[in-house]
N, C-alpha and C positions, 0 to 999 in steps of 0.2 A: 539191685536198683536203688538209687538214692532218691528220696522224696524231699523236696524243698517247698516250703509254703510262701516264701517271700522272694520274689524275683531279684530284688536288690542284693540278696546274699549270694547270688550265683557267680561263681568264678570258674569259667571253663578254660582249660588249656587248649582244647581243640574246638573248632567251630561246630555248631550243632546241625544235625539233620533232624528237623522237627515236624511234628504234626500237632493238631489241636482239635478238641471236641469234647463232648460229654461222654461219648462212648458207652452209654447205658446198655448193658447186656454184652458188650464187646462181641457183637455178632459177626458173621462172615464178612460183611462190608467193612466193619471197623478193623477186623483182623487184616484185611487186604492192605489197608492204609498203614497200620502199625508195623506189620512185617516188612513192608516196602521201606518204611522209615529205618528200621533196624538194619536191613540188608544194605541199604545205601550208605548208612553211617559206617558200617564195618568195611565197606569197599574203599572208603577214603580215610580210614582210621580216625573217624570223627565220633561225636557223641550223639547217640540217638535219644531224642527227647520227646515226651508227650506232655503237652500243656492241657490240663483239664481243670474242672471247676467243681467246687462244693460249697454250698448246696447247688442244686440245679438252678441256673439263672432265672427260669420262669417262676420259681418259688419266690423270688425277690421282686422281679419287675412286673409279673402278671400272674399272681397266684391262682386265678380262676382257670388259667390254661396249663397249670402245673400238672405234668403227667405222673401217674403212679410209676415208681421205679422198678426196674427188673432186678437190680442188685444193689447191695450196699457199696459205699465207697471202699471199704476194706476188700471186698471181692474184686472190684474193679482194679485196684492197685495190685492185687495178687496175680491177676491175669496179665497185666502189663509186664510184671516181673517175669512171669513164665514165658512171655513172648520175646524176652531178651532186651527189653528197654533199659537203657543206662540211667536215665534221669527222668523223673516226673516232677513237673512244676504244678503243684496242686494249689490253685488260687482260691482263696476265700472270697466267694462271690457275695459281696454285700452292696448296699445302696451306693456307697462311695465308689467302689470299683465299677458299678453299672454305669456311672457317668463318664468313664474313660472313653475318649473318642477312638475310633478305629485308627486314625493317624497316629495318635499317641501310643496306642497299643503296639503298633508295628515298630515305632521308633524306640520306645522304652524297653519293651520286652523282647521282641524278636531280634531287633538290630543290636541294641546295646547290651542287654543282659545275656542273651543266648548266642549272640554273634552268629545268627542263622546263615548257613550256606545254602541250604535248600529247605523249602517249606512244602511238605507233601500234604495235600488236603483233599477232601471230598468235593464233589461237584456242587453241593448245595450249601457250602460254608457261608455263614453270616456271623458278624462279630462287631463289637464296639457299641457305643451309645446308640440306642434305638435300633440296633442291628443294622446300622448304616453300612458297615463293612461288607463287601461282597467280592466276588472274583475279579471283577473289572477294576475296582478300587485297589485291591491287593496287588494286581498286576502292575499298576502304576507305582505304588509305594515300594514294591520289591525292587523295581529298577532304580528308584531314587536311593535306596539303602544298600544296593549291591548284592542282593541274593535272588535266587531263582525260585519259581513256584512250579510245582507239578500237580496237576489236577487229575484225579482218578475218577473214572466213570463208576456208575452204580453197579454193585454186584447183584446179579439177578438170580432168582430161583424160579424155574419154569416160567420165565418171561416177566416176572414181577420183581421190582426192586426191593431188596431187603432193607428194612428200617426197624428202628426200635419200636415204633408204633405197630408195625406189622407183627413183630414178635409178641408184643403185649396182647394183641388180639388173639393170636394163636394159642397162647398159654391160657388166657381167660376162657377160651372155648374148650380147653382140655386136650388139644392135639399135641401131646408132649413129644411124640416121635418127630413131627414136623418141626416143632420148636427146637429140638436138639440138632436137627439138620441145619436150621437157620443160624443157630448159635455156634456151630462148629464144635460142640462138646455136649455131653449129656446134661440136660436141664436138671438143675438142682435147687434145693431150698437150704439156705445156710442160716444158722442161728446158734443161740446159746441155750443150754438146758437150764430151765428155771423150775421153781417149786410149783406143783399143782395141788389138787385136792386129794390125790391118791385114790381116786375112785376106781381107776383101772386095776390097781393092786388088789383091792378088795374083790374085784371080779375075777381075779386070776390072770389078768392081762396087764401087767405093770407097763406104764407108758412114760416116755420122756416128753415133757411139755417144752416146746421150743418157742423162744422169743426171737423173732427175726425182724430185720430192718427192711426186708423186701416188701414191696407194696403190691406186686402183681402175683397172684396165686391161682392155681388151677381151680376148677369148680369143686364145691363141697362134695365129700364122699370118702370112700375107703379105697386105698391104693396099695398094690404090692410095691415094695420099695427096697432098694439097697441103701444102706446107711454106713457112712464113714464116721468113726468115733475113735479118738486116741490112736490113730494110724492103723486101725483095724476096720475091716469091712464085714457087715452083718446083713443077713436077710431080715426083713421086717414088714410091718404093716403101718401105713400112714393114714391118719384120719384128719381131714380138714372139715371142721364143722362146729356146731353149737350144742352138741349133746342133747338132742330133743327128748330122749327118753327120761332125762332127769330135770330138764329145764322147760319152762313154759315156752310155747311157740311165740308168745308175745314179748318174751324177754329180748330187749334190744342189746345184743352183745356182739363183739367182734369174733369172727370164727377163730377157733383154736387150732393149733397144729400139734398133734400128738402122735408119737411113734412108739410102737411095741416092737422091740428087738427080740428076735428068736434066740433063745439060749442065754439071754442076759437078764438077770434078776434085779441088779442094782446099778443105777446110773448116777454118777457123781454130778451134783449141781455145779454149774459154772463151766462145764466142758463145752467146747465148740463141736457142733455136729453138722454134717452135710448129708442131706437126704436126696436120693435120686428116685423120684417116682417113676415106675416103669409102666404100670397099666392100672387103670381104674377098675376096681372090682364091682362096686355097686354105689348107689346113692346113699347118702345119710338118711336114716329113717327112724321114726319113733316106734319103740317096742312096748308091748303091754306091760312088761315088767323086766327086771334085771335078768331073769332066767331066760327069757326069749332073746335078750341081747347076748348073753353068754353063749347060747347055742349058735347064734349067727356068727359070733366072733370065731368060734371053733371052725365053722365052715369056711370063713374068710381066710383063716390061717392055712388051711389045706390048699385052697385055691392059690393063695399068694406063693406058697412054696413051689407049686407046679409052674407058675408063671416065671418065678425067679430062676428056677433050674434051667429054663429054656432061654432066658435072656440074661446073660452075664453082664456085669458092669465093665464097660470099656475104659 
């Protein structure tokens, strides 16, 4: 997949079959749109194109409404690639671009730059300055510029439409099994291994501290998890929390993501890691001393192994 940041640099030999959206999480509804775009492009020997934006437009035009993100832009692009997308136009959404009218967006980007033949979109698409662009306006503009639009209905799960907001709520509540079904893949936390205080090593449970750009996380606690690192998969335990045994409950700090990999003593800093929480073992809690914590971690490890042996990573 080719990623282009400036639409004026696009020079396509074949007309594009395109779609557009934030696609945060790339859930089943998003996948329906993107895979339709890819299949239609292949059927006419065209170029499948996803138009997306970074940062999230609401972060620029209405920060108070900006939603926590399900995934980083790197994760989004990787999934687009895996779905077979040929070209991604990744637009830097800034204050200047926010003032671009819906009419000019269609003329300059869809018609001139991409030479769109078909534009496949979701039923609730809004675009352009003050989100004035909608399906009705797009229908008129598409006829003026000579391309067709295809509007897809909402993909539903048990009667409820799947949306990024719905997935965020499910993850925040800790229902990772349902989240995985809505995403169409195993829910995961991606990040980079960074330096910690090595307290886990001193306890006999060395952990990798993960720095992630994901903003939506499951509830605090200890989880059995599969971990992908350097193209290898390991069993492990994930802790999301503030380490109350060692830090005051009044300390206002961001929850940490720490992973103990079974059978791995040393983890190189700077490595990318993907964590697949399978099941929550217990709440995070404060122990009287480190010895109580060590005893509990040993029990957690036994439980985690049992869980992971019965639930392999797909």
